[in-house]
C-alpha positions as CSV (number, residue, x, y, z in Angstrom):
1,M,107.3,-95.6,-8.3
2,P,110.7,-94.8,-9.7
3,A,111.9,-91.2,-9.8
4,P,111.6,-89.6,-13.2
5,R,114.8,-89.8,-15.2
6,T,116.7,-86.5,-15.7
7,P,116.5,-85.6,-19.4
8,R,119.7,-85.4,-21.5
9,R,120.2,-81.7,-22.3
10,V,121.5,-81.0,-25.8
11,A,122.7,-77.7,-27.1
12,S,124.1,-77.0,-30.5
13,V,125.1,-74.0,-32.7
14,I,125.4,-73.1,-36.4
15,R,125.7,-69.9,-38.3
16,L,122.8,-68.3,-40.0
17,R,123.5,-67.0,-43.5
18,P,122.5,-63.3,-43.1
19,E,120.9,-63.2,-46.6
20,H,118.5,-66.0,-45.5
21,A,117.6,-64.7,-42.1
22,E,114.1,-63.6,-42.9
23,R,113.4,-66.9,-44.8
24,Y,114.6,-68.9,-41.9
25,R,112.4,-67.0,-39.5
26,A,109.4,-67.4,-41.8
27,L,110.0,-71.2,-42.1
28,H,110.0,-71.6,-38.4
29,R,106.7,-69.8,-38.0
30,S,105.0,-72.9,-39.5
31,V,107.1,-76.0,-39.0
32,P,105.3,-78.9,-40.7
33,R,103.3,-81.0,-38.2
34,P,104.9,-84.3,-39.4
35,V,108.4,-82.9,-38.6
36,L,107.2,-82.0,-35.1
37,E,105.6,-85.4,-34.6
38,T,108.9,-87.1,-35.7
39,L,110.7,-85.1,-33.1
40,S,108.2,-86.1,-30.4
41,R,108.3,-89.8,-31.3
42,A,112.1,-89.6,-31.0
43,H,111.7,-88.3,-27.4
44,V,112.8,-84.7,-28.1
45,T,111.1,-82.2,-25.8
46,N,111.5,-78.6,-24.8
47,Y,113.1,-77.8,-28.2
48,S,114.0,-74.1,-28.9
49,I,116.1,-72.3,-31.4
50,F,117.4,-68.9,-30.6
51,R,119.2,-66.3,-32.8
52,R,121.8,-63.8,-31.9
53,D,123.2,-61.9,-34.9
54,D,124.2,-64.6,-37.3
55,T,124.4,-67.4,-34.8
56,L,121.6,-70.0,-34.2
57,F,121.6,-71.7,-30.8
58,A,119.4,-74.8,-30.4
59,Y,118.4,-76.5,-27.1
60,F,116.4,-79.6,-26.5
61,E,115.9,-82.3,-23.9
62,Y,116.1,-85.9,-24.8
63,T,114.0,-88.3,-22.7
64,G,114.5,-91.6,-24.5
65,D,116.7,-94.6,-23.9
66,D,118.7,-94.8,-27.2
67,Y,119.8,-91.3,-28.3
68,D,121.7,-92.5,-31.4
69,A,118.8,-94.6,-32.7
70,D,116.3,-91.8,-32.1
71,M,118.5,-89.3,-33.9
72,A,119.0,-91.8,-36.8
73,A,115.2,-92.1,-37.0
74,I,114.8,-88.4,-37.3
75,A,117.4,-88.2,-40.0
76,A,115.7,-91.1,-41.9
77,D,112.3,-89.5,-41.8
78,P,111.3,-88.3,-45.4
79,E,109.3,-85.3,-44.1
80,T,112.2,-84.2,-42.0
81,Q,114.6,-84.7,-44.9
82,Q,112.3,-82.5,-47.0
83,W,112.2,-79.8,-44.2
84,W,116.0,-79.8,-44.2
85,T,116.1,-79.1,-47.9
86,L,114.4,-75.8,-47.0
87,T,116.4,-75.0,-43.8
88,D,119.9,-76.2,-44.7
89,P,120.6,-73.5,-47.4
90,C,120.0,-70.9,-44.7
91,Q,122.7,-72.3,-42.5
92,Q,126.5,-72.4,-42.5
93,P,128.4,-74.8,-40.2
94,L,131.0,-73.3,-37.8
95,D,134.6,-73.6,-38.8
96,S,135.1,-76.2,-36.0
97,A,132.5,-78.6,-37.5
98,Q,133.8,-81.9,-38.8
99,P,133.2,-82.8,-42.4
100,G,129.5,-83.5,-43.0
101,E,128.6,-82.1,-39.6
102,R,126.1,-79.2,-39.6
103,W,125.0,-78.2,-36.1
104,V,127.9,-78.7,-33.6
105,T,127.1,-79.8,-30.1
106,G,128.1,-77.5,-27.2
107,E,129.8,-78.6,-24.0
108,E,127.6,-78.0,-20.9
109,L,129.6,-76.0,-18.4
110,F,126.9,-75.0,-16.0
111,H,123.3,-76.0,-15.1
112,L,120.9,-74.8,-12.4
113,D,117.6,-76.6,-11.7
């Protein structure tokens, strides 16, 4: 039996608009089941979002074979698109984000298993 593949670790950050902090928190108390199922179908596991002041930090592990295709499938999902119409106004991309980029991916500098 082959050894399990090490998941791809993905971390990203975005700013939280302070005036939307409570709304964002409330939205994440009940993420719609179809959005969660889309993430699972796209091989996203161990997904967490953390907040510190006005910064959101997201972390997940990707266990699939085609990251770009799976991320495109998430973006194309109508339920996820609807979810984003609720969450996007709560967020503000970092100054270092490229045009059209929202969450910016962080560089992994250290990992301990």
